[in-house]
matplotlib code that plots the C-alpha trace (Angstrom):
import matplotlib.pyplot as plt

x = [-0.2, 1.2, 0.1, 0.6, 2.4, 0.8, 3.9, 1.8, -1.4, -0.6, 0.9, -2.1, -5.0, -3.1, -2.5, -6.5, -7.0, -4.4, -6.8, -10.2, -9.7, -8.8, -12.3, -14.5, -12.9, -13.2, -16.7, -17.8, -16.1, -18.3, -21.1, -20.7, -19.7, -23.4, -24.7, -22.8, -24.3, -28.1, -27.9, -25.9, -28.9, -31.3, -29.3, -29.2, -33.4, -34.0, -31.8, -33.5, -37.0, -38.0, -38.4, -41.4, -42.0, -42.9, -44.2, -41.3, -43.6, -46.5, -49.9, -50.2, -53.5, -53.7, -57.0, -59.1, -62.4, -62.6, -64.0, -62.3, -62.8, -61.3, -61.0, -60.4, -58.1, -55.9, -53.3, -51.1, -49.2, -46.1, -45.5, -41.7, -41.9, -43.3, -42.0, -45.4, -47.7, -51.5, -54.3, -56.1, -57.9, -59.3, -60.5, -62.1, -64.3, -65.7, -67.1, -67.3, -68.5, -66.9, -68.5, -70.2, -69.3, -68.7, -68.2, -66.4, -67.4, -66.9, -65.3, -61.4, -59.1, -61.6, -59.5, -61.4, -58.1, -55.6, -58.2, -58.5, -54.0, -54.4, -55.9, -53.0, -50.1, -49.2, -49.2, -49.1, -52.0, -50.5, -53.0, -56.1, -55.9, -57.3, -58.4, -59.2, -61.5, -60.8, -56.9, -54.8, -52.7, -49.4, -49.7, -49.7, -46.7, -46.8, -46.6, -49.3, -51.9, -51.0, -51.7, -55.6, -55.9, -56.3, -56.6, -57.6, -56.9, -56.8, -53.4, -52.5, -48.9, -48.0, -44.8, -42.9, -43.4, -46.5, -49.7, -49.7, -46.7, -48.8, -51.6, -49.7, -49.0, -51.5, -50.1, -46.7, -47.8, -50.7, -50.9, -52.1, -55.3, -56.1, -54.6, -57.1, -59.6, -59.3, -58.7, -62.5, -64.2, -62.6, -63.7, -60.0, -59.8, -61.1, -59.4, -55.9, -57.3, -57.1, -53.0, -50.3, -49.0, -52.5, -51.0, -47.4, -47.7, -45.6, -46.9, -44.3, -42.6, -45.8, -47.8, -48.2, -49.5, -52.4, -55.3, -56.3, -59.2, -56.9, -55.1, -57.6, -59.0, -55.7, -55.0, -59.2, -57.5, -54.9, -57.5, -59.2, -56.4, -55.2, -58.5, -58.9, -61.0, -60.7, -60.7, -60.3, -61.2, -59.4, -61.9, -61.1, -62.9, -62.6, -60.4, -62.5, -65.1, -68.9, -68.8, -65.7, -66.8, -69.6, -68.5, -65.3, -68.3, -70.1, -66.9, -66.0, -69.1, -68.9, -65.7, -66.9, -69.3, -68.3, -65.8, -65.2, -65.2, -64.4, -64.9, -63.6, -65.8, -66.6, -69.3, -71.3, -73.6, -71.2, -72.1, -75.9, -75.8, -73.6, -74.9, -73.3, -72.5, -70.2, -69.9, -66.4, -65.5, -62.8, -64.9, -65.1, -68.0, -70.7, -73.5, -73.6, -76.1, -77.5, -78.6, -82.3, -81.6, -79.5, -81.2, -84.4, -82.1, -82.1, -78.2, -74.6, -75.1, -78.4, -77.1, -73.8, -75.9, -78.1, -75.6, -73.9, -76.7, -78.2, -74.9, -74.8]
y = [-0.1, 3.5, 6.2, 9.9, 12.1, 15.4, 17.2, 15.8, 16.4, 19.4, 20.4, 18.7, 20.8, 24.3, 23.2, 21.7, 25.4, 27.6, 25.5, 26.2, 29.9, 31.1, 28.7, 31.1, 34.2, 33.0, 31.9, 35.2, 37.4, 35.4, 35.8, 39.5, 40.0, 38.0, 40.6, 43.2, 41.7, 42.3, 45.2, 47.1, 45.6, 47.0, 50.3, 50.3, 49.9, 52.3, 55.0, 53.4, 54.9, 58.4, 60.9, 62.8, 65.8, 68.8, 72.0, 74.7, 77.8, 75.8, 77.2, 77.9, 76.3, 76.2, 74.4, 73.0, 72.7, 69.3, 70.3, 66.9, 66.0, 63.6, 64.9, 61.8, 60.1, 57.7, 55.1, 52.5, 50.1, 48.7, 45.4, 44.7, 41.8, 42.9, 45.5, 46.1, 48.5, 47.2, 50.3, 50.1, 53.8, 55.0, 58.1, 58.1, 61.5, 62.4, 65.1, 64.6, 68.0, 69.1, 67.5, 64.6, 61.6, 58.8, 54.9, 52.9, 49.6, 46.9, 43.5, 43.4, 44.4, 47.4, 50.2, 51.4, 50.9, 53.0, 56.2, 56.7, 56.9, 58.9, 62.0, 62.5, 61.5, 57.8, 57.5, 60.0, 59.8, 59.6, 61.5, 63.7, 65.7, 65.9, 68.9, 70.2, 73.0, 73.7, 73.6, 71.1, 68.5, 68.6, 71.9, 72.1, 70.8, 67.0, 68.7, 70.4, 68.4, 65.8, 67.5, 67.8, 64.2, 61.6, 58.2, 55.5, 51.8, 48.6, 47.6, 50.1, 50.9, 51.4, 52.0, 50.9, 53.3, 54.6, 54.6, 58.9, 59.0, 56.3, 58.5, 62.2, 60.9, 62.8, 66.0, 66.7, 69.8, 68.3, 69.0, 66.2, 67.4, 67.4, 63.7, 62.2, 64.2, 62.5, 59.6, 59.6, 60.5, 57.4, 55.1, 54.2, 56.7, 54.0, 51.5, 53.5, 54.3, 50.6, 50.3, 49.6, 53.8, 54.6, 57.1, 56.4, 52.3, 51.2, 49.5, 47.0, 46.8, 47.3, 47.3, 43.7, 44.1, 46.1, 43.9, 44.7, 46.8, 49.0, 49.4, 50.4, 52.7, 54.7, 55.5, 56.9, 58.7, 60.0, 61.3, 62.8, 65.1, 65.8, 67.2, 67.1, 67.8, 65.1, 61.6, 58.5, 54.8, 51.9, 48.6, 50.2, 47.5, 44.5, 42.7, 42.4, 41.2, 42.1, 43.4, 45.8, 46.5, 47.7, 49.8, 51.1, 52.0, 54.4, 56.1, 56.2, 57.8, 60.5, 61.2, 61.8, 64.4, 67.4, 66.2, 64.9, 61.1, 58.5, 55.1, 51.5, 48.8, 45.1, 45.1, 46.9, 47.0, 49.2, 52.0, 51.9, 55.9, 57.2, 60.4, 58.1, 54.9, 54.0, 51.2, 50.7, 47.6, 47.4, 49.4, 52.4, 53.5, 50.8, 52.8, 55.6, 56.8, 56.5, 52.3, 53.4, 53.9, 51.0, 48.8, 49.4, 49.8, 46.3, 46.3, 45.0, 46.6, 45.4, 41.9, 41.9, 43.7, 40.4, 38.2, 39.1, 38.8, 35.4, 34.1, 35.7]
z = [-0.2, -1.2, 1.9, 1.3, 3.5, 4.7, 2.9, -0.6, 0.7, 1.8, -1.5, -3.1, -1.1, -2.8, -5.7, -5.9, -4.4, -6.9, -10.0, -8.6, -8.2, -11.6, -12.8, -10.4, -11.5, -15.2, -14.5, -13.0, -16.0, -18.4, -16.5, -16.8, -20.2, -20.3, -18.1, -20.0, -23.4, -22.5, -21.0, -23.9, -26.4, -24.1, -24.0, -27.6, -27.8, -25.9, -28.1, -30.8, -29.0, -31.4, -29.4, -28.5, -31.3, -29.7, -31.8, -32.4, -31.0, -28.4, -27.5, -24.2, -23.5, -19.3, -18.2, -21.1, -21.2, -23.1, -26.2, -27.7, -31.6, -34.5, -37.7, -40.8, -37.7, -39.2, -37.4, -38.0, -35.5, -36.4, -34.1, -33.1, -35.3, -38.2, -40.4, -41.9, -40.6, -39.4, -40.2, -36.4, -37.5, -41.3, -41.4, -37.9, -37.3, -33.9, -31.2, -27.8, -26.5, -23.2, -19.8, -21.8, -20.9, -24.2, -23.8, -26.6, -26.6, -29.7, -30.0, -29.3, -32.2, -33.1, -31.8, -28.4, -26.2, -29.3, -29.7, -26.0, -26.2, -29.3, -27.2, -24.8, -27.6, -26.1, -29.6, -33.1, -36.0, -39.3, -40.6, -40.2, -36.9, -33.3, -31.6, -28.1, -27.4, -31.3, -30.8, -32.3, -29.8, -31.8, -31.4, -27.3, -25.1, -24.3, -20.7, -20.7, -22.9, -20.4, -17.3, -18.7, -19.1, -16.4, -16.8, -14.6, -16.6, -16.1, -15.0, -11.8, -11.5, -7.8, -6.8, -4.5, -1.3, 1.0, -0.1, 0.6, -1.7, -4.7, -3.9, -4.8, -7.8, -9.1, -7.8, -6.4, -4.6, -3.1, 1.1, 3.3, 3.5, 0.1, -0.2, 2.4, 1.2, -2.5, -0.8, 0.6, -3.1, -4.0, -1.3, 0.0, 3.6, 5.8, 4.8, 5.0, 8.6, 9.3, 8.4, 11.0, 9.4, 7.6, 5.0, 5.8, 5.7, 2.7, -0.3, -1.2, -4.8, -7.4, -4.4, -3.5, -0.2, -2.1, -3.5, -7.0, -5.9, -3.5, -6.1, -8.1, -6.2, -5.1, -8.9, -8.6, -5.5, -8.0, -10.2, -7.8, -7.0, -10.7, -11.3, -14.3, -17.4, -19.1, -18.2, -19.8, -18.1, -19.5, -18.8, -15.3, -13.4, -15.8, -13.1, -10.4, -9.0, -9.5, -5.2, -5.7, -9.3, -7.9, -5.1, -7.4, -10.3, -8.0, -6.9, -10.8, -11.2, -8.6, -10.7, -14.2, -13.1, -14.7, -17.3, -20.4, -20.1, -22.2, -20.9, -22.8, -21.7, -22.3, -19.5, -21.0, -17.9, -16.6, -20.0, -19.9, -18.4, -20.5, -22.6, -26.3, -26.5, -30.3, -31.3, -33.2, -35.2, -37.8, -40.4, -38.0, -36.0, -36.3, -34.3, -32.0, -29.8, -26.6, -24.6, -25.1, -28.7, -29.8, -27.9, -30.2, -33.8, -32.5, -34.1, -32.9, -30.1, -29.1, -29.8, -27.5, -25.0, -25.2, -25.5, -22.2, -20.2, -21.9, -20.9, -16.9]

ax = plt.figure().add_subplot(projection="3d")
ax.plot(x, y, z, "-o")
ax.set_aspect("equal")
plt.show()
């Protein structure tokens, strides 16, 4: 039998350590290279994004009244995986009077959300023009335009901070009293007072400590705090249960009072009281009118409405 001496064992351990150390270093460098390549690719994607085009001589608009008009508007959307542009809106003309509530309904892909995104210039139209109070939105500063628009969407973004900070996102200059008043209007104040630290409670990254209905109420509180003349409600209650939906619908109706409101909804029960309902299809406006008028026509809207309530 051959036995290893203490000196040989010590040399063996030292040589193995010397061998493993550069291998670990090489693996760490390789991981850094991979992360760097991924980060650089993302950097190039961000730098390739075209900046929002501002006019050289913007019109000073202040607070708008909310008369919105689409004049022969066409918009084509280009997918990241496709070189061709897909026509979403074609020659759309639409007038919405200040203070009115207009509901956009119809099948998916008809351009309802796209139409709403064109107003704050999240996308720029290809043809035609959009005016608010007679002023082309391209002649306004984007910041001034968006100060006049409040959005409550289905997917609410809650950032890692306190409840108060998340509500104050609607108006950075708001006082604590204004924030509390907005929370009361959004029916979220009573819940906030039950939290350990009240309005100073940390909600977690993307609001993980809040339910879907609570996030939605915070979004509504932001809109109350911002107090915009134009309000866009994009499927604001579609992801909620029926009880929570009814509670939030009450807050939304209160929020819509006195504002030009566009409501995108698939649940037609939520838009029955709109001043006008517009049915959008891939060919443009299929029907428009009040709930009673469209039901009397017995057309596309009536078919959708009857189908929904038969399936309940």
